[in-house]
C-alpha positions in Angstrom: -8.6 -16.6 -2.9 -9.3 -13.4 -4.9 -6.6 -12.7 -7.4 -6.8 -9.0 -7.5 -3.4 -7.9 -8.9 -4.6 -6.7 -12.4 -7.4 -4.4 -10.1 -5.1 -2.2 -8.4 -2.3 -1.3 -10.1 -3.5 0.4 -12.8 -5.4 3.0 -9.7 -4.6 6.2 -10.2 -3.9 8.6 -7.0 -7.1 10.4 -6.3 -7.9 13.6 -5.6 -8.0 14.9 -2.5 -11.8 16.8 -2.9 -14.3 14.2 -3.4 -17.4 15.0 -5.3 -20.6 12.7 -5.7 -21.4 10.9 -8.9 -24.8 11.1 -10.8 -25.0 8.3 -11.5 -27.1 5.6 -9.5 -24.4 4.2 -7.5 -23.3 6.8 -5.6 -19.8 6.9 -6.2 -16.9 9.8 -5.5 -15.2 11.1 -8.3 -12.2 13.0 -8.4 -12.8 16.8 -8.8 -10.2 17.5 -11.3 -11.3 15.1 -13.8 -14.7 17.3 -13.6 -12.7 20.5 -14.3 -9.2 20.2 -16.2 -9.0 16.8 -18.2 -12.3 15.8 -18.7 -13.1 19.0 -20.6 -10.0 19.1 -22.2 -10.2 15.1 -23.6 -13.7 15.6 -24.4 -15.0 12.0 -22.5 -18.3 13.2 -22.0 -20.2 10.3 -24.0 -23.1 8.0 -22.0 -20.7 5.7 -22.3 -17.5 6.8 -20.5 -20.5 8.4 -18.1 -21.6 4.9 -17.7 -17.8 3.5 -16.9 -17.3 6.0 -14.5 -19.8 4.2 -12.5 -19.2 0.8 -13.1 -18.2 -1.2 -10.3 -14.6 -2.9 -10.9 -15.4 -7.0 -11.9 -18.6 -6.3 -13.6 -19.1 -8.7 -16.5 -20.1 -7.2 -19.7 -20.1 -6.9 -23.4 -18.4 -4.2 -25.4 -19.9 -3.3 -28.9 -17.2 -1.0 -30.7 -17.8 1.5 -33.8 -17.6 -0.2 -36.9 -19.2 -3.8 -35.7 -16.2 -5.4 -33.8 -17.6 -6.5 -30.0 -16.2 -8.5 -27.3 -18.6 -10.3 -24.9 -17.7 -11.8 -21.8 -15.0 -8.8 -20.4 -14.3 -8.5 -17.1 -14.1 -4.0 -16.3 -10.9 -3.4 -14.4 -10.8 0.1 -14.0 -11.5 3.4 -15.9 -9.3 6.8 -16.5 -11.1 9.9 -17.4 -7.5 11.5 -18.3 -7.5 9.5 -21.2 -10.8 8.0 -21.6 -9.4 4.6 -21.7 -11.1 1.6 -20.5 -9.2 -1.3 -19.0 -10.8 -4.7 -19.0 -9.5 -8.6 -19.2 -11.1 -11.2 -21.7 -11.1 -14.9 -19.9 -8.6 -16.6 -19.9 -6.0 -13.7 -20.7 -3.8 -11.8 -17.9 -2.9 -9.0 -20.1 -5.5 -6.0 -19.8 -7.6 -5.0 -23.2 -7.7 -1.3 -23.5 -10.1 0.8 -25.2 -10.9 4.0 -25.3 -14.4 4.6 -24.6 -15.3 7.4 -27.0 -15.2 3.9 -30.1 -17.3 2.2 -27.5 -21.5 2.6 -29.2 -22.3 0.3 -26.4 -22.0 -1.7 -22.9 -23.9 -4.4 -21.5 -23.9 -5.7 -18.2 -24.0 -9.6 -18.0 -26.0 -10.7 -14.9 -24.4 -13.8 -13.6 
C-alpha cells in the first residue's frame, strides 16, 4: 500500500477554470496562477516551470544556488503562489521546502 499522507495534505483547492499546460505532460494548471499570483511572485524561471509539470512522486536531484545539492529527493508538490517546492528526503517524514527561484538545476532520476 502506497503511503500518500504527505502528498495530499499540501494540495490547495484548485481554481474553477483550467488551462492546458505548455509542458510535455499536458497537465491542467490553475488559471489564477498565470494572471495574479504568478506575475506577482515572479515564479517564471525554467526550474519553476518544470516543477509545475513534474509528477508527484518523481525522484529528483536538486542543485541549489551556492553549490549545495540534495540527491534522491521525492517530489511532493509545487505552490506557484509562493514559489515553494515540497520534497521528501529518504527516511524523513517532514517535507523539505525549497524556493524554486533558488534552484539552479534539477535532475530527474530514472529508476
